[in-house]
Every structure is written in structure tokens, then in C-alpha cells.
N, C-alpha and C positions, 0 to 999 in steps of 0.2 A: 922503487919504489911502487907498490901496491896499489894497483885499479880500482876504483871507489867500484861498489853494487852501485848497480840500479835500482832503486828503489821504486815498483812498480806503484801507481797509483791506485787503490779502492776505488773497487769498479762500483758504483750508486745506480739503484734500482729505483728508478722515478716510479711512484705511486701518485694512479689519476682520483682525488676524490671524487667520490658521486653529490655532487651540488644538493641542497638543503633542497625538498621536495620532490626530490624525486630518485626518493627510497624505496626498494623492489621487493618484496618477500615474495616468495612464488610457492606456490602449491599447499599456501597456507590453511587453515581449517577455518570457518569464521560463520559465523550463526548466522545465516538466511533468515527469511519471512519466507514465508508465501502466503496467500489470502484469498477465498471462495467464498463464493456471495450466495446465495439459494434465497429469492426473492420470489412471494409467490402473492396472485392477486385472489381473495375469499369474497367468496359472497355468497355469506352466512357462515356456513362449516362448509362448504362445498368449494374443492380450487379451478376458481376458474384460465388460468394463467401460473406456467412457472417457466421463470430464469431461474438458470445456472452458471458461472463463470470465474474465471481466476481476476486473480486483480492483483497489481503492486504497492507494493508504503511507500512512503513519502519522507522525506526528513523529520519531520517530527516527530515518525511513530517509532525513527531511529534512535531521536535524541532522545525520546523515553526510557526504550529500551536499555540504552550505553547507563545514560543516567542511572536507572533501577541497580545494573550490575555494578555501578563504581560506592552503591552506597545512601546512595541519592533520591528515593523515592520520592517523587514527585507525581502525588496525588490533581493535582492543574493538569499536569502531558497526560494523564493516565485518558486512552481513546475510550468514548465509552456511548459516543451520543452522533446520530444520523440524522441528513439533511437531504432531500430527492429536491431535484432541480430540472426544469427544462431547458433548450434553446432557442429565442427567440427561430433567431434565421440559423436552421443546422445546415444551413449552406456554404456558411461563413468560414466553420471549420469541420472538413471530414476527421474522420475516428484518428486513421495514421498516423495527423498530423495533431493530432488534441494536447492540448501540454493546462494540464492544473493551471499551473503558475500563472501562464501567458494567460488563460482563461479570465480569470480574476480581478488580471491587473491591466488588460487591455482597456479598450472600445467600453464607455460603458453603457452603449447604446446594442453591445451585440454579448455581453456577458451573461453567461447564467442564469437563470432566475428560480428563485425560489420556490417552490410546491406546498412545500412544509415548511411546519415551524424546524428548533431542534429538537430530534425525541432520542431522548432516555430509553435505554436496554428495559423490559418489562419484568425482567426475571433472571437471577443469580447469573452471570457467564460460568457455564461447564466447560471445565478445565479434562481430558483426556491424554492415556496415553497411546500412542498408534505407534503399528509396527511399519517398516518401510517396505512396501510390495515389495521393489525390485531386489534388495538384499534377501529378503525372504525366498527368495526366489532362485537364489542363490546360494541356497544353505546358511547365509549369515544370520545372524539374531543385532537388527541393530530399529532402533525408536525414537521415536522423535515425541514432541506436544500440540497441541489446540487448544484453540482456548474458544469456543463461537458466545459470541451475543446474540440473541435470541431481541426484536424490535417489533412490534404491531403498532402498526399509526390505521387509529377509523379516518372514517371516510368524511369526517366532520374538519379534520385537518388538514384534508387533501383540496388546495385550491387551485389546478389544474388539472386536464382531461389526458395532457401531455407529459411523460420523464423519459428525458434522454439520459440521467447519470444519477448517482447518492454518493453522497462525501462520508466519510465517518472524521469523525477530532476529534479533539479533546474536551476532555473539560472542564477549561477554561477561555472555549470559543464563545463568542457571541456574534450580533450579527456586523458585518461589516469585515470578517478576520477570518468569510469563509479559505482565504487563498492558504490559511496554516493545515489544510487534511492531515491526518495521518495516512489516509489509505482515501482511494475514490473506485470506484467501479460502471464502466461508460458501459448502456444498451448499442449493441452491435450486432451485425452480423456472425456468423461463426466467425468468418477469416478474420473480422476487426475492420473487414474497411469502407463499409456504409453502418448510419443509422439504422436501429433496430428497437424503437421509443415503446415501452408498455404505454398504450393510449386505451383508456378507460371509458371512450363514449359508448361500450355495450355493454356496461354497465353500471346496473341502478339497484338505486336502494340502497339495502343496509351493507356495505363491500368494505372491506378492511384491504391493506397492505401486511404484508407478513414476510423480515427480512432474517434469516441466520446467517454471519457473518463469521466467518472460522479462520484464527487467525493461528497458522503453523509456524514455530520455531523451528529447524533446524541447521546439521553442520553442511555447509557449501563448500567444494574445492573454487579459491576464488584467488588473485595476485592484486595485490595490494599496493597501491603508491598511494605512503605515508607525506602531507602537506606539513611542516616544520612552520 
């Protein structure tokens, strides 16, 4: 009688699934935002003080951009207003530990106080095509785009002589919703470790504050974590 052949069980390969909420995609080119702010204190037509610094965007800005990319342009979410603030006690929070959301949702007695009302830009925003300097140095053609908003605040709308920060807000903002800024800028020392507020004590008479807020949109290599 012939012996039965031994039938080998097929090998089963175990595949470990990635849990939802931890889907990784490395090296994706994602749209990134970089902002720069130039602030000038003007006495008549003379520039008395100038500050320039970079800033980061907030969730409301990214919500507006993503909605527009999806074909749902929202005028209500479009950034178009600024507001200036001072800190009643700046020692409560030093710049490295500053968080805009926490600052406006924390203890009311130490929340930033308004120096101006909401100010809408006073001229049509200007869009420019800008060449990437690093790419140009490497012999590559790489461009990105910027939009600059111009604001002028007359002294009649400025209620305090010290300014610690500026918030950039969507069109639908109103008093009490300052936590929903699209972006913000802090007046600090160059290393960002200490406050260096704008002080207007030495400016008298007919002065104004001019703010040029430039928003740049470009590609940046990032690692994404998608939450579902």
C-alpha cells in the first residue's frame, strides 16, 4: 500500500495593520506658510522706529487656505484685520513660553489688553511672484508667491503707549473672539527670549503706526500624521 504524501500547511504571512490615526507619509511636499511683519512708527512723514520679524500661522489661517483649495472660498475666514495689544504684567509670561490660545483663555486679569480696535487694511493687498534665493544660488528656478497687507493706524485710535503684540484676524472676528487669530507677532528681543515692546512715550503729536504684513505660501518637505 502506497504511503500518503504529507501535505504541508501553507505559510500564512502576518501583516500588522497601522492603527487609524497613525498613518505616516514621509517626505511629502506640503504647502507651508511663512509670514513677515514690518512695523513703522511714523511722526508725520518721518519714520521714528522700525521693527521687522517673522511669524507663524494659526489654525484659522490654515482652515481658510484648505477651504479655498477645496473650492469653498470663505470671505468670513479671510484674514484682513489687525489689532494691537499690551500685557498688563509682562513678567507673567515670557516670550519663549507664550501661547496665543492660552493667553486669551487664561485668567482675565492677565490677558492681553487691546491698544486699538480692529483695523482693516487701507489699500488693496498686493500679490507678488518671488524667487527662492537658495534655489537660485543652486542654479534652480523655484518660485513662490506672497501677499502683502498694508495697515495704517492713526494716533487717535491708539489707547496706550506700550505695545507687546499684534494679532492678524479673519473677517468674521469680533470683540471677545481674539483667540481665533489667523497669525500673530510678538515684539521681543532678537533672540526671542524677552519682551521688547514698542513704546510711544517719546512720540508726541501727529503720529501713526504703519504695518505691512506679508504672507508667503511655498512648498516645504514635511512628515505628515493623518488623523481619522
